[in-house]
DSSP file (Angstrom, degrees, kcal/mol; ACC not computed):
  #  RESIDUE AA STRUCTURE BP1 BP2  ACC     N-H-->O    O-->H-N    N-H-->O    O-->H-N    TCO  KAPPA ALPHA  PHI   PSI    X-CA   Y-CA   Z-CA
    1    1 A M     >        0   0    0      0, 0.0     4,-2.5     0, 0.0     5,-0.2   0.000 360.0 360.0 360.0 -36.9   84.9  -24.6  173.8
    2    2 A T  H  >  +     0   0    0      1,-0.2     4,-2.6     2,-0.2     5,-0.2   0.910 360.0  53.0 -63.5 -40.7   88.5  -24.7  173.0
    3    3 A E  H  > S+     0   0    0      1,-0.2     4,-1.9     2,-0.2    -1,-0.2   0.911 110.2  48.0 -60.2 -42.0   88.4  -21.3  171.5
    4    4 A Q  H  > S+     0   0    0      1,-0.2     4,-2.2     2,-0.2    -2,-0.2   0.919 112.7  48.0 -64.6 -44.3   86.7  -19.9  174.7
    5    5 A K  H  X S+     0   0    0     -4,-2.5     4,-2.8     2,-0.2    -2,-0.2   0.870 108.4  54.5 -66.5 -35.9   89.3  -21.6  176.9
    6    6 A I  H  X S+     0   0    0     -4,-2.6     4,-2.2     2,-0.2    -1,-0.2   0.916 110.7  45.8 -64.4 -41.1   92.2  -20.3  174.8
    7    7 A K  H  X S+     0   0    0     -4,-1.9     4,-2.2     2,-0.2    -2,-0.2   0.883 111.8  52.2 -67.5 -37.1   90.9  -16.8  175.2
    8    8 A E  H  X S+     0   0    0     -4,-2.2     4,-2.4     2,-0.2    -2,-0.2   0.916 110.1  48.7 -63.5 -42.4   90.4  -17.4  178.9
    9    9 A I  H  X S+     0   0    0     -4,-2.8     4,-2.6     1,-0.2    -2,-0.2   0.901 109.6  52.5 -64.0 -40.6   94.0  -18.6  179.3
   10   10 A A  H  X S+     0   0    0     -4,-2.2     4,-1.9     1,-0.2    -1,-0.2   0.896 110.1  48.0 -63.5 -39.4   95.2  -15.6  177.4
   11   11 A I  H  X S+     0   0    0     -4,-2.2     4,-1.7     2,-0.2    -2,-0.2   0.917 111.3  50.4 -67.8 -41.7   93.4  -13.2  179.7
   12   12 A L  H  <>S+     0   0    0     -4,-2.4     5,-2.3     1,-0.2    -2,-0.2   0.915 111.4  48.4 -60.9 -42.4   94.7  -15.1  182.8
   13   13 A K  H ><5S+     0   0    0     -4,-2.6     3,-1.3     1,-0.2    -1,-0.2   0.858 106.7  56.9 -66.7 -33.8   98.3  -14.8  181.4
   14   14 A T  H 3<5S+     0   0    0     -4,-1.9    -1,-0.2     1,-0.3    -2,-0.2   0.871 105.0  52.0 -63.3 -35.8   97.8  -11.1  180.7
   15   15 A Y  T 3<5S-     0   0    0     -4,-1.7    -1,-0.3    -5,-0.1    -2,-0.2   0.417 130.7 -95.0 -82.4   3.0   96.9  -10.6  184.4
   16   16 A G  T < 5 +     0   0    0     -3,-1.3    -3,-0.2     1,-0.2    -2,-0.1   0.607  67.7 156.4 102.1  12.8  100.1  -12.4  185.4
   17   17 A A      < -     0   0    0     -5,-2.3    -1,-0.2    -6,-0.1     2,-0.1  -0.435  38.3-125.0 -72.0 146.0   99.1  -16.0  185.9
   18   18 A T     >  -     0   0    0     -2,-0.1     4,-2.0     1,-0.1     5,-0.2  -0.424  21.9-109.8 -83.7 165.8  101.8  -18.6  185.6
   19   19 A V  H  > S+     0   0    0      1,-0.2     4,-2.4     2,-0.2     5,-0.2   0.904 118.8  52.0 -61.4 -42.2  101.6  -21.6  183.3
   20   20 A A  H  > S+     0   0    0      1,-0.2     4,-2.4     2,-0.2    -1,-0.2   0.886 108.7  49.3 -64.7 -39.0  101.3  -24.0  186.3
   21   21 A S  H  > S+     0   0    0      2,-0.2     4,-2.1     1,-0.2    -1,-0.2   0.874 111.0  49.9 -70.1 -34.9   98.4  -22.0  187.8
   22   22 A V  H  X S+     0   0    0     -4,-2.0     4,-2.1     2,-0.2     5,-0.2   0.932 112.4  47.3 -66.3 -45.2   96.5  -21.9  184.5
   23   23 A I  H  X S+     0   0    0     -4,-2.4     4,-2.3     1,-0.2    -2,-0.2   0.912 112.4  50.1 -62.3 -42.8   96.9  -25.7  184.0
   24   24 A L  H  X S+     0   0    0     -4,-2.4     4,-2.1    -5,-0.2    -1,-0.2   0.905 109.4  51.4 -63.7 -41.8   95.8  -26.3  187.6
   25   25 A K  H  X S+     0   0    0     -4,-2.1     4,-1.4     1,-0.2    -2,-0.2   0.944 115.8  39.0 -62.4 -48.8   92.7  -24.2  187.3
   26   26 A L  H  X S+     0   0    0     -4,-2.1     4,-1.9     1,-0.2    -1,-0.2   0.827 112.8  56.6 -74.3 -30.1   91.5  -25.8  184.1
   27   27 A T  H  X S+     0   0    0     -4,-2.3     4,-2.6    -5,-0.2    -1,-0.2   0.894 104.8  52.6 -66.8 -39.5   92.5  -29.3  185.2
   28   28 A K  H  X S+     0   0    0     -4,-2.1     4,-1.9     2,-0.2    -1,-0.2   0.899 107.8  52.2 -62.1 -40.8   90.4  -29.0  188.4
   29   29 A E  H  X S+     0   0    0     -4,-1.4     4,-1.6     1,-0.2    -2,-0.2   0.943 114.9  39.9 -61.1 -48.7   87.3  -28.0  186.3
   30   30 A F  H  X S+     0   0    0     -4,-1.9     4,-2.6     1,-0.2     5,-0.2   0.847 110.9  57.8 -72.7 -33.3   87.6  -31.0  184.0
   31   31 A L  H  X S+     0   0    0     -4,-2.6     4,-2.2     1,-0.2    -1,-0.2   0.886 105.7  51.2 -63.0 -37.8   88.5  -33.4  186.8
   32   32 A L  H  X S+     0   0    0     -4,-1.9     4,-2.2    -5,-0.2    -1,-0.2   0.918 111.4  47.4 -63.4 -43.9   85.3  -32.5  188.6
   33   33 A L  H  X S+     0   0    0     -4,-1.6     4,-2.1     2,-0.2    -2,-0.2   0.910 113.3  46.8 -65.8 -43.0   83.3  -33.2  185.4
   34   34 A V  H  X S+     0   0    0     -4,-2.6     4,-2.0     2,-0.2    -1,-0.2   0.891 112.5  50.4 -67.5 -38.8   85.0  -36.5  184.7
   35   35 A S  H  X S+     0   0    0     -4,-2.2     4,-2.3    -5,-0.2    -2,-0.2   0.907 109.9  50.5 -65.4 -41.2   84.5  -37.6  188.3
   36   36 A L  H  X S+     0   0    0     -4,-2.2     4,-2.3     1,-0.2     5,-0.2   0.899 109.3  51.3 -62.3 -41.4   80.9  -36.7  188.2
   37   37 A A  H  X S+     0   0    0     -4,-2.1     4,-2.3     1,-0.2    -1,-0.2   0.885 110.3  49.3 -63.4 -38.6   80.4  -38.7  185.1
   38   38 A N  H  X S+     0   0    0     -4,-2.0     4,-2.1     2,-0.2    -2,-0.2   0.899 110.3  50.4 -67.1 -40.5   82.1  -41.7  186.7
   39   39 A V  H  < S+     0   0    0     -4,-2.3    -2,-0.2     1,-0.2    -1,-0.2   0.894 115.6  42.5 -65.0 -40.6   79.9  -41.4  189.8
   40   40 A I  H  X S+     0   0    0     -4,-2.3     4,-0.8     1,-0.2    -2,-0.2   0.877 116.1  48.8 -72.9 -37.1   76.7  -41.3  187.7
   41   41 A G  H  X S+     0   0    0     -4,-2.3     4,-2.6    -5,-0.2     5,-0.2   0.800  96.7  68.9 -75.4 -30.2   77.9  -44.0  185.3
   42   42 A C  H  X S+     0   0    0     -4,-2.1     4,-2.5     1,-0.2     5,-0.2   0.923 100.9  44.4 -61.2 -48.4   78.9  -46.7  187.8
   43   43 A P  H  > S+     0   0    0      0, 0.0     4,-2.4     0, 0.0    -1,-0.2   0.886 114.2  51.5 -64.2 -35.3   75.5  -47.5  189.2
   44   44 A V  H  X S+     0   0    0     -4,-0.8     4,-2.7     2,-0.2     5,-0.3   0.933 112.6  44.6 -64.5 -45.4   74.0  -47.6  185.7
   45   45 A V  H  X S+     0   0    0     -4,-2.6     4,-2.8     2,-0.2     5,-0.3   0.881 112.4  52.8 -67.3 -37.9   76.8  -50.0  184.5
   46   46 A L  H  X S+     0   0    0     -4,-2.5     4,-2.1    -5,-0.2    -2,-0.2   0.928 113.3  43.1 -62.6 -45.4   76.4  -52.1  187.6
   47   47 A W  H  X S+     0   0    0     -4,-2.4     4,-2.1     2,-0.2    -2,-0.2   0.951 119.0  42.3 -65.6 -50.4   72.6  -52.5  187.1
   48   48 A A  H  X S+     0   0    0     -4,-2.7     4,-2.1    -5,-0.2    -2,-0.2   0.885 115.3  50.7 -66.9 -38.6   72.9  -53.1  183.3
   49   49 A G  H  X S+     0   0    0     -4,-2.8     4,-2.7    -5,-0.3    -1,-0.2   0.917 111.1  46.8 -66.2 -43.6   75.9  -55.4  183.7
   50   50 A N  H  X S+     0   0    0     -4,-2.1     4,-1.5    -5,-0.3    -1,-0.2   0.893 112.0  51.6 -65.0 -39.0   74.2  -57.6  186.3
   51   51 A K  H  < S+     0   0    0     -4,-2.1     4,-0.4    -5,-0.2    -2,-0.2   0.903 113.6  44.3 -63.0 -41.6   71.0  -57.8  184.3
   52   52 A W  H >< S+     0   0    0     -4,-2.1     3,-1.2     1,-0.2     4,-0.2   0.894 111.9  51.7 -70.2 -41.3   73.0  -58.9  181.2
   53   53 A L  H >< S+     0   0    0     -4,-2.7     3,-1.2     1,-0.2    -1,-0.2   0.736  96.8  69.0 -71.3 -21.5   75.1  -61.4  183.2
   54   54 A D  T 3< S+     0   0    0     -4,-1.5    -1,-0.2     1,-0.2    -2,-0.2   0.699  89.1  65.9 -67.8 -18.5   72.0  -63.0  184.7
   55   55 A E  T <  S+     0   0    0     -3,-1.2    -1,-0.2    -4,-0.4    -2,-0.2   0.653  85.9  89.1 -77.4 -15.9   71.2  -64.4  181.3
   56   56 A F  S <  S-     0   0    0     -3,-1.2     4,-0.1    -4,-0.2    -3,-0.0  -0.489  76.5-133.0 -86.0 153.6   74.2  -66.6  181.1
   57   57 A V  S    S+     0   0    0     -2,-0.2     2,-0.6     1,-0.1    -1,-0.1   0.939  96.3  60.0 -69.1 -47.9   74.3  -70.2  182.4
   58   58 A Y  S    S-     0   0    0     -3,-0.0     2,-0.2     1,-0.0    -2,-0.1  -0.745  89.1-137.9 -85.3 119.1   77.5  -69.8  184.3
   59   59 A K        +     0   0    0     -2,-0.6     2,-0.3    -4,-0.1    -5,-0.1  -0.541  31.8 159.7 -83.6 139.7   77.0  -67.0  186.9
   60   60 A T        -     0   0    0     -2,-0.2     2,-0.2    -7,-0.2    -4,-0.1  -0.965  24.5-135.9-149.2 161.6   79.6  -64.4  187.6
   61   61 A G        -     0   0    0     -2,-0.3     2,-0.6    -8,-0.0   -11,-0.0  -0.645  22.7-105.2-116.0 174.0   79.6  -60.9  189.2
   62   62 A I        -     0   0    0     -2,-0.2     2,-0.1   -16,-0.1   -12,-0.0  -0.901  37.8-146.8-102.1 121.2   81.1  -57.6  188.4
   63   63 A G    >>  -     0   0    0     -2,-0.6     3,-0.9     1,-0.1     4,-0.7  -0.405  21.4-116.5 -85.8 163.2   84.0  -56.7  190.7
   64   64 A S  H 3> S+     0   0    0      1,-0.2     4,-2.3     2,-0.2     5,-0.2   0.730 107.9  73.0 -70.2 -21.9   84.9  -53.3  191.9
   65   65 A E  H 3> S+     0   0    0      1,-0.2     4,-2.4     2,-0.2    -1,-0.2   0.803  91.0  58.8 -64.8 -26.5   88.3  -53.5  190.1
   66   66 A I  H <> S+     0   0    0     -3,-0.9     4,-2.3     2,-0.2    -1,-0.2   0.925 108.9  43.3 -65.3 -44.1   86.4  -53.0  186.8
   67   67 A F  H  X S+     0   0    0     -4,-0.7     4,-2.4     2,-0.2    -2,-0.2   0.892 114.7  49.3 -69.9 -39.3   85.0  -49.7  188.0
   68   68 A I  H  X S+     0   0    0     -4,-2.3     4,-2.5     2,-0.2    -2,-0.2   0.927 113.0  47.0 -66.2 -43.9   88.3  -48.5  189.5
   69   69 A T  H  X S+     0   0    0     -4,-2.4     4,-2.4     2,-0.2    -2,-0.2   0.922 113.2  48.6 -64.0 -44.3   90.2  -49.3  186.3
   70   70 A G  H  X S+     0   0    0     -4,-2.3     4,-2.4    -5,-0.2    -1,-0.2   0.899 112.3  48.5 -62.6 -40.7   87.6  -47.6  184.1
   71   71 A A  H  X S+     0   0    0     -4,-2.4     4,-2.5     2,-0.2     5,-0.2   0.917 112.0  49.0 -65.9 -43.1   87.6  -44.5  186.3
   72   72 A L  H  X S+     0   0    0     -4,-2.5     4,-2.3     2,-0.2    -2,-0.2   0.900 112.3  48.4 -63.5 -40.7   91.4  -44.4  186.3
   73   73 A I  H  X S+     0   0    0     -4,-2.4     4,-2.5     2,-0.2     5,-0.2   0.930 113.2  46.6 -65.6 -45.5   91.5  -44.7  182.5
   74   74 A S  H  X S+     0   0    0     -4,-2.4     4,-2.2     1,-0.2    -2,-0.2   0.897 114.3  47.5 -66.2 -39.2   88.9  -42.1  181.9
   75   75 A V  H  X S+     0   0    0     -4,-2.5     4,-2.6     2,-0.2     5,-0.2   0.908 112.3  50.3 -66.9 -41.5   90.6  -39.6  184.3
   76   76 A T  H  X S+     0   0    0     -4,-2.3     4,-2.5    -5,-0.2     5,-0.2   0.930 111.8  46.5 -63.1 -46.7   94.0  -40.3  182.8
   77   77 A I  H  X S+     0   0    0     -4,-2.5     4,-2.1     1,-0.2    -1,-0.2   0.922 114.5  48.0 -62.4 -43.7   92.8  -39.7  179.2
   78   78 A A  H  X S+     0   0    0     -4,-2.2     4,-2.7    -5,-0.2     5,-0.2   0.916 113.3  47.1 -64.0 -43.2   90.9  -36.5  180.3
   79   79 A M  H  X S+     0   0    0     -4,-2.6     4,-2.7     2,-0.2     5,-0.3   0.898 111.2  50.1 -69.1 -40.5   93.9  -35.1  182.2
   80   80 A V  H  X S+     0   0    0     -4,-2.5     4,-2.1    -5,-0.2    -1,-0.2   0.924 114.6  45.8 -62.4 -43.1   96.4  -35.8  179.4
   81   81 A T  H  X S+     0   0    0     -4,-2.1     4,-2.2    -5,-0.2     5,-0.3   0.945 115.8  44.4 -65.1 -49.0   94.2  -34.1  176.9
   82   82 A V  H  X S+     0   0    0     -4,-2.7     4,-2.7     1,-0.2     5,-0.2   0.919 114.5  48.7 -64.2 -44.2   93.4  -31.1  179.1
   83   83 A I  H  X S+     0   0    0     -4,-2.7     4,-2.6    -5,-0.2     5,-0.2   0.906 111.9  49.0 -64.7 -41.5   97.0  -30.6  180.2
   84   84 A S  H  X S+     0   0    0     -4,-2.1     4,-2.0    -5,-0.3    -1,-0.2   0.929 115.6  42.4 -66.4 -43.9   98.4  -30.8  176.6
   85   85 A V  H  X S+     0   0    0     -4,-2.2     4,-2.1     2,-0.2    -2,-0.2   0.916 117.2  47.7 -67.8 -42.3   95.9  -28.3  175.2
   86   86 A T  H  X S+     0   0    0     -4,-2.7     4,-2.6    -5,-0.3    -2,-0.2   0.897 110.7  51.2 -66.6 -40.3   96.2  -26.0  178.2
   87   87 A Y  H  X S+     0   0    0     -4,-2.6     4,-2.0    -5,-0.2    -1,-0.2   0.923 109.6  49.9 -63.7 -43.7  100.0  -26.1  178.1
   88   88 A R  H  X S+     0   0    0     -4,-2.0     4,-0.6     1,-0.2    -1,-0.2   0.915 115.7  42.9 -61.3 -41.6  100.1  -25.3  174.4
   89   89 A A  H  < S+     0   0    0     -4,-2.1     3,-0.3     1,-0.2    -1,-0.2   0.847 112.3  54.4 -72.1 -32.6   97.8  -22.3  174.9
   90   90 A A  H  < S+     0   0    0     -4,-2.6    -2,-0.2     1,-0.2    -1,-0.2   0.807 108.7  46.6 -74.3 -29.2   99.6  -21.2  178.1
   91   91 A I  H  < S+     0   0    0     -4,-2.0    -1,-0.2    -5,-0.2    -2,-0.2   0.605  96.7  92.9 -88.4  -9.8  103.0  -21.0  176.4
   92   92 A S  S  < S-     0   0    0     -4,-0.6    -3,-0.0    -3,-0.3     3,-0.0  -0.319  93.8 -87.0 -77.6 166.4  101.7  -19.1  173.4
   93   93 A N    >>  -     0   0    0      1,-0.1     4,-1.1    -2,-0.1     3,-0.9  -0.601  29.9-144.3 -73.9 124.4  101.7  -15.4  173.2
   94   94 A P  H 3> S+     0   0    0      0, 0.0     4,-1.8     0, 0.0    -1,-0.1   0.801  97.5  63.5 -61.5 -28.3   98.5  -14.0  174.7
   95   95 A A  H 3> S+     0   0    0      1,-0.2     4,-0.7     2,-0.2    -2,-0.0   0.854  99.2  53.7 -65.1 -34.6   98.3  -11.2  172.1
   96   96 A D  H <4 S+     0   0    0     -3,-0.9     3,-0.4     1,-0.2     4,-0.3   0.880 110.2  46.9 -66.5 -37.5   97.9  -13.8  169.3
   97   97 A S  H  < S+     0   0    0     -4,-1.1     3,-0.4     1,-0.2    -2,-0.2   0.830 117.8  41.1 -73.3 -32.0   94.9  -15.3  171.1
   98   98 A L  H >< S+     0   0    0     -4,-1.8     3,-1.5     1,-0.2    -1,-0.2   0.417  85.9  97.7 -96.0   0.6   93.2  -12.0  171.8
   99   99 A R  T 3< S+     0   0    0     -4,-0.7    -1,-0.2    -3,-0.4    -2,-0.1   0.829  78.5  57.1 -60.5 -34.0   94.0  -10.4  168.5
  100  100 A S  T 3         0   0    0     -3,-0.4    -1,-0.3    -4,-0.3    -2,-0.1   0.616 360.0 360.0 -75.5 -10.7   90.5  -11.3  167.0
  101  101 A E    <         0   0    0     -3,-1.5    -1,-0.3    -4,-0.0    -2,-0.2   0.473 360.0 360.0 -77.5 360.0   88.8   -9.4  169.9
């Protein structure tokens, strides 16, 4: 997937895209996927967590801060990774990336 994105970035740069616009385009794509994963995962974790916590003698619940913290951490890790890979590819010479074509 990285190879495909690097070639996509090289083509965008060939057509005159700036580094910021390339980073923004790819960041939006991955942000959507990570957000979708968080939306799907939260109800599953809530159901499984409550089921597991019901087995204990001392009752406690799962607060919303757990889900918010988990979502923020996953989004942060994804964005740092995507931005670093995209930036490296965006500042490189597009001819080097497209040479194998």
